[in-house]
LUMTORZA-458841 format. One record per residue: residue number from 1; x, z, y of N, C-alpha, C in turn; residue in three letters. Coordinates in Angstrom, 3 decimals, padded with zeros to 6 digits, m for minus. Layout:
N
<r resi="NUM" n_east="X" n_up="Z" n_north="Y" ca_east="X" ca_up="Z" ca_north="Y" c_east="X" c_up="Z" c_north="Y" resn="ALA"/>
...
end
This chain:
118
<r resi="1" n_east="198.448" n_up="027.644" n_north="110.246" ca_east="197.603" ca_up="027.269" ca_north="109.116" c_east="196.146" c_up="027.605" c_north="109.438" resn="MET"/>
<r resi="2" n_east="195.275" n_up="026.710" n_north="109.075" ca_east="193.852" ca_up="026.858" ca_north="109.360" c_east="193.211" c_up="027.793" c_north="108.336" resn="ILE"/>
<r resi="3" n_east="192.427" n_up="028.714" n_north="108.833" ca_east="191.622" ca_up="029.568" ca_north="107.969" c_east="190.311" c_up="028.818" c_north="107.724" resn="ASP"/>
<r resi="4" n_east="190.168" n_up="028.220" n_north="106.544" ca_east="189.018" ca_up="027.363" ca_north="106.251" c_east="187.700" c_up="028.109" c_north="106.280" resn="TYR"/>
<r resi="5" n_east="187.718" n_up="029.384" n_north="105.992" ca_east="186.479" ca_up="030.155" ca_north="106.085" c_east="186.024" c_up="030.261" c_north="107.537" resn="LEU"/>
<r resi="6" n_east="186.969" n_up="030.447" n_north="108.449" ca_east="186.617" ca_up="030.464" ca_north="109.874" c_east="186.183" c_up="029.082" c_north="110.331" resn="LYS"/>
<r resi="7" n_east="186.898" n_up="028.056" n_north="109.876" ca_east="186.602" ca_up="026.697" ca_north="110.315" c_east="185.233" c_up="026.224" c_north="109.819" resn="TYR"/>
<r resi="8" n_east="184.782" n_up="026.772" n_north="108.717" ca_east="183.463" ca_up="026.420" ca_north="108.202" c_east="182.396" c_up="026.667" c_north="109.262" resn="PHE"/>
<r resi="9" n_east="182.508" n_up="027.785" n_north="109.978" ca_east="181.597" ca_up="028.085" ca_north="111.081" c_east="182.276" c_up="027.581" c_north="112.349" resn="ASP"/>
<r resi="10" n_east="182.145" n_up="026.288" n_north="112.578" ca_east="182.904" ca_up="025.636" ca_north="113.639" c_east="182.655" c_up="026.244" c_north="115.010" resn="ARG"/>
<r resi="11" n_east="181.438" n_up="026.603" n_north="115.297" ca_east="181.145" ca_up="027.171" ca_north="116.616" c_east="181.912" c_up="028.471" c_north="116.839" resn="GLU"/>
<r resi="12" n_east="181.936" n_up="029.338" n_north="115.842" ca_east="182.716" ca_up="030.579" ca_north="115.975" c_east="184.201" c_up="030.268" c_north="116.092" resn="SER"/>
<r resi="13" n_east="184.666" n_up="029.323" n_north="115.303" ca_east="186.072" ca_up="028.916" ca_north="115.367" c_east="186.422" c_up="028.451" c_north="116.784" resn="TYR"/>
<r resi="14" n_east="185.559" n_up="027.609" n_north="117.357" ca_east="185.825" ca_up="027.085" ca_north="118.690" c_east="185.790" c_up="028.168" c_north="119.755" resn="LEU"/>
<r resi="15" n_east="184.750" n_up="029.008" n_north="119.715" ca_east="184.583" ca_up="029.988" ca_north="120.778" c_east="185.455" c_up="031.225" c_north="120.622" resn="PHE"/>
<r resi="16" n_east="186.056" n_up="031.386" n_north="119.470" ca_east="186.964" ca_up="032.520" ca_north="119.284" c_east="188.414" c_up="032.037" c_north="119.223" resn="GLU"/>
<r resi="17" n_east="188.760" n_up="031.305" n_north="118.198" ca_east="190.152" ca_up="030.905" ca_north="117.979" c_east="190.652" c_up="029.899" c_north="119.024" resn="ASP"/>
<r resi="18" n_east="189.910" n_up="028.823" n_north="119.182" ca_east="190.343" ca_up="027.784" ca_north="120.115" c_east="190.323" c_up="028.322" c_north="121.546" resn="VAL"/>
<r resi="19" n_east="189.304" n_up="029.076" n_north="121.858" ca_east="189.193" ca_up="029.693" ca_north="123.183" c_east="190.438" c_up="030.528" c_north="123.499" resn="HIS"/>
<r resi="20" n_east="190.840" n_up="031.357" n_north="122.561" ca_east="192.023" ca_up="032.212" ca_north="122.764" c_east="193.284" c_up="031.379" c_north="122.930" resn="SER"/>
<r resi="21" n_east="193.443" n_up="030.355" n_north="122.093" ca_east="194.626" ca_up="029.505" ca_north="122.194" c_east="194.669" c_up="028.740" c_north="123.520" resn="ARG"/>
<r resi="22" n_east="193.505" n_up="028.262" n_north="123.954" ca_east="193.453" ca_up="027.503" ca_north="125.202" c_east="193.833" c_up="028.388" c_north="126.388" resn="PHE"/>
<r resi="23" n_east="193.341" n_up="029.622" n_north="126.378" ca_east="193.705" ca_up="030.538" ca_north="127.457" c_east="195.178" c_up="030.909" c_north="127.416" resn="HIS"/>
<r resi="24" n_east="195.729" n_up="030.999" n_north="126.250" ca_east="197.145" ca_up="031.362" ca_north="126.120" c_east="198.060" c_up="030.187" c_north="126.475" resn="ALA"/>
<r resi="25" n_east="197.718" n_up="028.980" n_north="126.001" ca_east="198.599" ca_up="027.817" ca_north="126.150" c_east="198.219" c_up="026.893" c_north="127.308" resn="ASP"/>
<r resi="26" n_east="196.973" n_up="026.979" n_north="127.768" ca_east="196.421" ca_up="026.085" ca_north="128.795" c_east="196.401" c_up="024.630" c_north="128.346" resn="HIS"/>
<r resi="27" n_east="196.427" n_up="024.418" n_north="127.046" ca_east="196.284" ca_up="023.081" ca_north="126.472" c_east="195.830" c_up="023.234" c_north="125.028" resn="SER"/>
<r resi="28" n_east="195.398" n_up="022.126" n_north="124.447" ca_east="194.946" ca_up="022.120" ca_north="123.054" c_east="195.706" c_up="021.063" c_north="122.278" resn="LEU"/>
<r resi="29" n_east="196.006" n_up="021.362" n_north="121.024" ca_east="196.580" ca_up="020.374" ca_north="120.130" c_east="195.497" c_up="019.430" c_north="119.641" resn="GLY"/>
<r resi="30" n_east="195.903" n_up="018.400" n_north="118.937" ca_east="194.967" ca_up="017.377" ca_north="118.464" c_east="193.883" c_up="017.975" c_north="117.551" resn="ALA"/>
<r resi="31" n_east="194.259" n_up="018.890" n_north="116.678" ca_east="193.267" ca_up="019.448" ca_north="115.743" c_east="192.158" c_up="020.174" c_north="116.500" resn="PHE"/>
<r resi="32" n_east="192.529" n_up="021.031" n_north="117.434" ca_east="191.522" ca_up="021.761" ca_north="118.194" c_east="190.736" c_up="020.835" c_north="119.123" resn="ASP"/>
<r resi="33" n_east="191.425" n_up="019.897" n_north="119.757" ca_east="190.760" ca_up="018.950" ca_north="120.647" c_east="189.700" c_up="018.157" c_north="119.892" resn="PHE"/>
<r resi="34" n_east="190.081" n_up="017.602" n_north="118.736" ca_east="189.120" ca_up="016.797" ca_north="117.986" c_east="188.068" c_up="017.654" c_north="117.277" resn="PHE"/>
<r resi="35" n_east="188.352" n_up="018.917" n_north="117.059" ca_east="187.306" ca_up="019.819" ca_north="116.549" c_east="186.190" c_up="019.939" c_north="117.580" resn="SER"/>
<r resi="36" n_east="186.570" n_up="019.989" n_north="118.854" ca_east="185.564" ca_up="020.032" ca_north="119.923" c_east="184.822" c_up="018.707" c_north="120.003" resn="ILE"/>
<r resi="37" n_east="185.559" n_up="017.609" n_north="119.949" ca_east="184.929" ca_up="016.283" ca_north="120.007" c_east="183.911" c_up="016.139" c_north="118.882" resn="VAL"/>
<r resi="38" n_east="184.298" n_up="016.502" n_north="117.684" ca_east="183.405" ca_up="016.382" ca_north="116.525" c_east="182.199" c_up="017.296" c_north="116.676" resn="ILE"/>
<r resi="39" n_east="182.403" n_up="018.485" n_north="117.191" ca_east="181.307" ca_up="019.434" ca_north="117.407" c_east="180.319" c_up="018.892" c_north="118.438" resn="TRP"/>
<r resi="40" n_east="180.844" n_up="018.253" n_north="119.493" ca_east="179.978" ca_up="017.715" ca_north="120.548" c_east="179.329" c_up="016.394" c_north="120.123" resn="LYS"/>
<r resi="41" n_east="180.122" n_up="015.474" n_north="119.558" ca_east="179.611" ca_up="014.143" ca_north="119.197" c_east="180.539" c_up="013.515" c_north="118.160" resn="ALA"/>
<r resi="42" n_east="180.269" n_up="013.752" n_north="116.904" ca_east="181.107" ca_up="013.282" ca_north="115.805" c_east="181.361" c_up="011.779" c_north="115.871" resn="ASN"/>
<r resi="43" n_east="180.359" n_up="011.033" n_north="116.287" ca_east="180.473" ca_up="009.574" ca_north="116.303" c_east="181.530" c_up="009.071" c_north="117.286" resn="ARG"/>
<r resi="44" n_east="181.969" n_up="009.923" n_north="118.220" ca_east="182.883" ca_up="009.498" ca_north="119.279" c_east="184.357" c_up="009.697" c_north="118.942" resn="ALA"/>
<r resi="45" n_east="184.678" n_up="010.321" n_north="117.825" ca_east="186.071" ca_up="010.702" ca_north="117.562" c_east="187.023" c_up="009.512" c_north="117.496" resn="LYS"/>
<r resi="46" n_east="186.663" n_up="008.441" n_north="116.844" ca_east="187.546" ca_up="007.272" ca_north="116.745" c_east="187.711" c_up="006.586" c_north="118.092" resn="SER"/>
<r resi="47" n_east="186.626" n_up="006.487" n_north="118.828" ca_east="186.665" ca_up="005.852" ca_north="120.143" c_east="187.575" c_up="006.641" c_north="121.084" resn="LYS"/>
<r resi="48" n_east="187.479" n_up="007.949" n_north="121.065" ca_east="188.313" ca_up="008.796" ca_north="121.919" c_east="189.774" c_up="008.700" c_north="121.492" resn="ILE"/>
<r resi="49" n_east="190.029" n_up="008.721" n_north="120.200" ca_east="191.408" ca_up="008.585" ca_north="119.712" c_east="191.993" c_up="007.243" c_north="120.139" resn="ALA"/>
<r resi="50" n_east="191.205" n_up="006.179" n_north="120.012" ca_east="191.667" ca_up="004.851" ca_north="120.416" c_east="192.020" c_up="004.827" c_north="121.906" resn="ARG"/>
<r resi="51" n_east="191.152" n_up="005.427" n_north="122.724" ca_east="191.404" ca_up="005.456" ca_north="124.167" c_east="192.648" c_up="006.270" c_north="124.507" resn="ARG"/>
<r resi="52" n_east="192.831" n_up="007.381" n_north="123.829" ca_east="194.016" ca_up="008.204" ca_north="124.083" c_east="195.298" c_up="007.454" c_north="123.713" resn="LEU"/>
<r resi="53" n_east="195.263" n_up="006.728" n_north="122.622" ca_east="196.455" ca_up="006.023" ca_north="122.158" c_east="196.689" c_up="004.711" c_north="122.900" resn="LEU"/>
<r resi="54" n_east="195.623" n_up="004.114" n_north="123.408" ca_east="195.722" ca_up="002.844" ca_north="124.108" c_east="196.400" c_up="003.012" c_north="125.465" resn="LYS"/>
<r resi="55" n_east="196.183" n_up="004.119" n_north="126.094" ca_east="196.718" ca_up="004.376" ca_north="127.433" c_east="198.248" c_up="004.384" c_north="127.392" resn="LYS"/>
<r resi="56" n_east="198.843" n_up="003.506" n_north="128.150" ca_east="200.306" ca_up="003.427" ca_north="128.280" c_east="200.998" c_up="003.286" c_north="126.920" resn="ASP"/>
<r resi="57" n_east="200.822" n_up="002.148" n_north="126.294" ca_east="201.394" ca_up="001.913" ca_north="124.966" c_east="202.921" c_up="001.878" c_north="124.952" resn="LEU"/>
<r resi="58" n_east="203.545" n_up="001.687" n_north="126.099" ca_east="205.008" ca_up="001.690" ca_north="126.166" c_east="205.566" c_up="003.039" c_north="125.751" resn="LYS"/>
<r resi="59" n_east="204.838" n_up="004.069" n_north="126.099" ca_east="205.306" ca_up="005.431" ca_north="125.869" c_east="204.765" c_up="005.944" c_north="124.542" resn="GLU"/>
<r resi="60" n_east="205.179" n_up="005.463" n_north="123.466" ca_east="204.689" ca_up="005.737" ca_north="122.115" c_east="204.509" c_up="007.224" c_north="121.792" resn="LYS"/>
<r resi="61" n_east="203.726" n_up="007.904" n_north="122.590" ca_east="203.444" ca_up="009.313" ca_north="122.316" c_east="202.476" c_up="009.409" c_north="121.154" resn="GLN"/>
<r resi="62" n_east="202.625" n_up="010.430" n_north="120.383" ca_east="201.679" ca_up="010.636" ca_north="119.304" c_east="200.430" c_up="011.337" c_north="119.833" resn="GLU"/>
<r resi="63" n_east="199.409" n_up="011.337" n_north="119.036" ca_east="198.118" ca_up="011.897" ca_north="119.427" c_east="198.229" c_up="013.367" c_north="119.832" resn="LEU"/>
<r resi="64" n_east="199.036" n_up="014.122" n_north="119.127" ca_east="199.219" ca_up="015.544" ca_north="119.453" c_east="199.678" c_up="015.717" c_north="120.899" resn="GLU"/>
<r resi="65" n_east="200.685" n_up="014.983" n_north="121.293" ca_east="201.232" ca_up="015.104" ca_north="122.650" c_east="200.224" c_up="014.646" c_north="123.698" resn="ALA"/>
<r resi="66" n_east="199.498" n_up="013.597" n_north="123.392" ca_east="198.497" ca_up="013.092" ca_north="124.344" c_east="197.356" c_up="014.095" c_north="124.529" resn="ARG"/>
<r resi="67" n_east="196.922" n_up="014.721" n_north="123.450" ca_east="195.860" ca_up="015.733" ca_north="123.559" c_east="196.336" c_up="016.920" c_north="124.391" resn="CYS"/>
<r resi="68" n_east="197.560" n_up="017.353" n_north="124.156" ca_east="198.117" ca_up="018.471" ca_north="124.936" c_east="198.211" c_up="018.114" c_north="126.417" resn="ARG"/>
<r resi="69" n_east="198.694" n_up="016.920" n_north="126.710" ca_east="198.833" ca_up="016.501" ca_north="128.109" c_east="197.468" c_up="016.398" c_north="128.790" resn="ALA"/>
<r resi="70" n_east="196.505" n_up="015.811" n_north="128.087" ca_east="195.164" ca_up="015.662" ca_north="128.651" c_east="194.524" c_up="017.010" c_north="128.933" resn="LEU"/>
<r resi="71" n_east="194.534" n_up="017.892" n_north="127.955" ca_east="193.864" ca_up="019.180" ca_north="128.144" c_east="194.594" c_up="020.046" c_north="129.156" resn="THR"/>
<r resi="72" n_east="195.903" n_up="019.924" n_north="129.233" ca_east="196.658" ca_up="020.657" ca_north="130.243" c_east="196.262" c_up="020.193" c_north="131.637" resn="ASP"/>
<r resi="73" n_east="196.179" n_up="018.884" n_north="131.825" ca_east="195.806" ca_up="018.366" ca_north="133.148" c_east="194.373" c_up="018.728" c_north="133.501" resn="SER"/>
<r resi="74" n_east="193.482" n_up="018.725" n_north="132.508" ca_east="192.102" ca_up="019.144" ca_north="132.766" c_east="192.047" c_up="020.600" c_north="133.196" resn="LEU"/>
<r resi="75" n_east="192.796" n_up="021.410" n_north="132.505" ca_east="192.801" ca_up="022.836" ca_north="132.834" c_east="193.292" c_up="023.059" c_north="134.255" resn="TYR"/>
<r resi="76" n_east="194.382" n_up="022.409" n_north="134.599" ca_east="195.004" ca_up="022.650" ca_north="135.894" c_east="194.249" c_up="022.011" c_north="137.047" resn="LYS"/>
<r resi="77" n_east="193.735" n_up="020.820" n_north="136.855" ca_east="193.193" ca_up="020.076" ca_north="137.978" c_east="191.676" c_up="020.100" c_north="138.067" resn="ALA"/>
<r resi="78" n_east="191.050" n_up="019.427" n_north="137.164" ca_east="189.625" ca_up="019.183" ca_north="137.315" c_east="188.760" c_up="020.422" c_north="137.188" resn="LYS"/>
<r resi="79" n_east="188.913" n_up="021.174" n_north="136.140" ca_east="188.052" ca_up="022.333" ca_north="135.923" c_east="188.214" c_up="023.334" c_north="137.051" resn="VAL"/>
<r resi="80" n_east="189.442" n_up="023.613" n_north="137.418" ca_east="189.696" ca_up="024.582" ca_north="138.471" c_east="189.134" c_up="024.124" c_north="139.810" resn="SER"/>
<r resi="81" n_east="189.128" n_up="022.824" n_north="140.054" ca_east="188.682" ca_up="022.284" ca_north="141.332" c_east="187.174" c_up="022.078" c_north="141.404" resn="ARG"/>
<r resi="82" n_east="186.529" n_up="021.760" n_north="140.300" ca_east="185.119" ca_up="021.371" ca_north="140.325" c_east="184.135" c_up="022.522" c_north="140.177" resn="LEU"/>
<r resi="83" n_east="184.590" n_up="023.656" n_north="139.752" ca_east="183.653" ca_up="024.750" ca_north="139.496" c_east="183.942" c_up="025.929" c_north="140.421" resn="VAL"/>
<r resi="84" n_east="182.926" n_up="026.752" n_north="140.647" ca_east="183.148" ca_up="027.938" ca_north="141.476" c_east="184.161" c_up="028.880" c_north="140.827" resn="PRO"/>
<r resi="85" n_east="184.873" n_up="029.606" n_north="141.638" ca_east="185.844" ca_up="030.557" ca_north="141.106" c_east="185.122" c_up="031.743" c_north="140.491" resn="THR"/>
<r resi="86" n_east="185.814" n_up="032.438" n_north="139.628" ca_east="185.262" ca_up="033.648" ca_north="139.025" c_east="184.508" c_up="033.431" c_north="137.729" resn="GLY"/>
<r resi="87" n_east="184.371" n_up="032.180" n_north="137.278" ca_east="183.673" ca_up="031.918" ca_north="136.017" c_east="184.678" c_up="031.905" c_north="134.870" resn="LEU"/>
<r resi="88" n_east="184.234" n_up="032.393" n_north="133.705" ca_east="185.103" ca_up="032.266" ca_north="132.538" c_east="185.022" c_up="030.819" c_north="132.039" resn="ASN"/>
<r resi="89" n_east="185.878" n_up="030.464" n_north="131.111" ca_east="185.972" ca_up="029.079" ca_north="130.664" c_east="184.655" c_up="028.571" c_north="130.073" resn="LEU"/>
<r resi="90" n_east="183.972" n_up="029.399" n_north="129.313" ca_east="182.679" ca_up="028.998" ca_north="128.723" c_east="181.657" c_up="028.702" c_north="129.814" resn="ARG"/>
<r resi="91" n_east="181.609" n_up="029.555" n_north="130.841" ca_east="180.667" ca_up="029.323" ca_north="131.935" c_east="181.071" c_up="028.123" c_north="132.783" resn="ASP"/>
<r resi="92" n_east="182.378" n_up="027.852" n_north="132.877" ca_east="182.821" ca_up="026.643" ca_north="133.561" c_east="182.303" c_up="025.411" c_north="132.826" resn="LYS"/>
<r resi="93" n_east="182.390" n_up="025.429" n_north="131.491" ca_east="181.871" ca_up="024.323" ca_north="130.687" c_east="180.366" c_up="024.187" c_north="130.893" resn="ASP"/>
<r resi="94" n_east="179.648" n_up="025.299" n_north="130.878" ca_east="178.199" ca_up="025.273" ca_north="131.108" c_east="177.878" c_up="024.729" c_north="132.491" resn="ARG"/>
<r resi="95" n_east="178.645" n_up="025.166" n_north="133.487" ca_east="178.436" ca_up="024.705" ca_north="134.856" c_east="178.597" c_up="023.191" c_north="134.929" resn="TYR"/>
<r resi="96" n_east="179.687" n_up="022.670" n_north="134.364" ca_east="179.935" ca_up="021.230" ca_north="134.415" c_east="178.879" c_up="020.451" c_north="133.638" resn="LEU"/>
<r resi="97" n_east="178.455" n_up="020.988" n_north="132.497" ca_east="177.412" ca_up="020.339" ca_north="131.693" c_east="176.090" c_up="020.335" c_north="132.459" resn="TYR"/>
<r resi="98" n_east="175.750" n_up="021.478" n_north="133.051" ca_east="174.523" ca_up="021.575" ca_north="133.841" c_east="174.558" c_up="020.654" c_north="135.049" resn="GLY"/>
<r resi="99" n_east="175.695" n_up="020.599" n_north="135.716" ca_east="175.864" ca_up="019.724" ca_north="136.881" c_east="175.660" c_up="018.270" c_north="136.484" resn="ARG"/>
<r resi="100" n_east="176.292" n_up="017.868" n_north="135.386" ca_east="176.172" ca_up="016.498" ca_north="134.910" c_east="174.718" c_up="016.151" c_north="134.587" resn="SER"/>
<r resi="101" n_east="174.038" n_up="017.047" n_north="133.890" ca_east="172.632" ca_up="016.801" ca_north="133.534" c_east="171.741" c_up="016.741" c_north="134.767" resn="ASN"/>
<r resi="102" n_east="171.970" n_up="017.629" n_north="135.734" ca_east="171.163" ca_up="017.639" ca_north="136.953" c_east="171.374" c_up="016.361" c_north="137.762" resn="ALA"/>
<r resi="103" n_east="172.620" n_up="015.930" n_north="137.890" ca_east="172.904" ca_up="014.693" ca_north="138.621" c_east="172.268" c_up="013.482" c_north="137.934" resn="LEU"/>
<r resi="104" n_east="172.322" n_up="013.456" n_north="136.600" ca_east="171.699" ca_up="012.363" ca_north="135.857" c_east="170.187" c_up="012.343" c_north="136.074" resn="GLN"/>
<r resi="105" n_east="169.563" n_up="013.516" n_north="136.047" ca_east="168.114" ca_up="013.592" ca_north="136.281" c_east="167.770" c_up="013.130" c_north="137.689" resn="LEU"/>
<r resi="106" n_east="168.552" n_up="013.546" n_north="138.672" ca_east="168.304" ca_up="013.107" ca_north="140.045" c_east="168.386" c_up="011.589" c_north="140.156" resn="GLU"/>
<r resi="107" n_east="169.384" n_up="010.983" n_north="139.495" ca_east="169.505" ca_up="009.523" ca_north="139.502" c_east="168.310" c_up="008.874" c_north="138.809" resn="GLU"/>
<r resi="108" n_east="167.890" n_up="009.429" n_north="137.675" ca_east="166.742" ca_up="008.887" ca_north="136.948" c_east="165.481" c_up="008.946" c_north="137.803" resn="ASP"/>
<r resi="109" n_east="165.277" n_up="010.050" n_north="138.497" ca_east="164.101" ca_up="010.197" ca_north="139.360" c_east="164.182" c_up="009.196" c_north="140.505" resn="ILE"/>
<r resi="110" n_east="165.357" n_up="009.064" n_north="141.105" ca_east="165.569" ca_up="008.114" ca_north="142.203" c_east="165.198" c_up="006.694" c_north="141.772" resn="GLN"/>
<r resi="111" n_east="165.516" n_up="006.349" n_north="140.518" ca_east="165.222" ca_up="005.015" ca_north="139.979" c_east="163.877" c_up="004.966" c_north="139.271" resn="ARG"/>
<r resi="112" n_east="163.096" n_up="006.038" n_north="139.383" ca_east="161.784" ca_up="006.147" ca_north="138.702" c_east="161.934" c_up="005.894" c_north="137.215" resn="SER"/>
<r resi="113" n_east="163.031" n_up="006.371" n_north="136.632" ca_east="163.310" ca_up="006.231" ca_north="135.200" c_east="163.257" c_up="004.785" c_north="134.739" resn="PHE"/>
<r resi="114" n_east="163.440" n_up="003.849" n_north="135.666" ca_east="163.414" ca_up="002.406" ca_north="135.384" c_east="162.113" c_up="001.930" c_north="134.788" resn="ASN"/>
<r resi="115" n_east="161.026" n_up="002.668" n_north="134.963" ca_east="159.754" ca_up="002.238" ca_north="134.373" c_east="159.173" c_up="001.025" c_north="135.079" resn="VAL"/>
<r resi="116" n_east="159.562" n_up="000.814" n_north="136.327" ca_east="159.048" ca_up="m000.345" ca_north="137.060" c_east="159.758" c_up="m001.634" c_north="136.682" resn="LEU"/>
<r resi="117" n_east="160.895" n_up="m001.515" n_north="135.998" ca_east="161.656" ca_up="m002.690" ca_north="135.579" c_east="161.069" c_up="m003.359" c_north="134.354" resn="ASP"/>
<r resi="118" n_east="160.167" n_up="m002.696" n_north="133.672" ca_east="159.647" ca_up="m003.234" ca_north="132.395" c_east="158.332" c_up="m003.915" c_north="132.571" resn="LYS"/>
end
């Protein structure tokens, strides 16, 4: 059962409750997964749900199972492989976010921010 007083402060909920559950289970249920999606970009929740459900329609998995499978695979494969060892999960997220932003900036600089195209 959700403690609505904790959920009101979504950032604390995510970094305390969800963080603990993710470390314990190595996956997230749909509620926690979409709490992160909404916290990061509320406008993307329907699009992400559609993509999760669209993948392999033969296997009529519900959203809960798909979120668990996705986050489990992310935990095991991508995060562990893409970031330096010894970082906690929050710092791994920061590392990946920083890496993504730095790569995007490098591409923008390489293309001169497309200012010559206009």
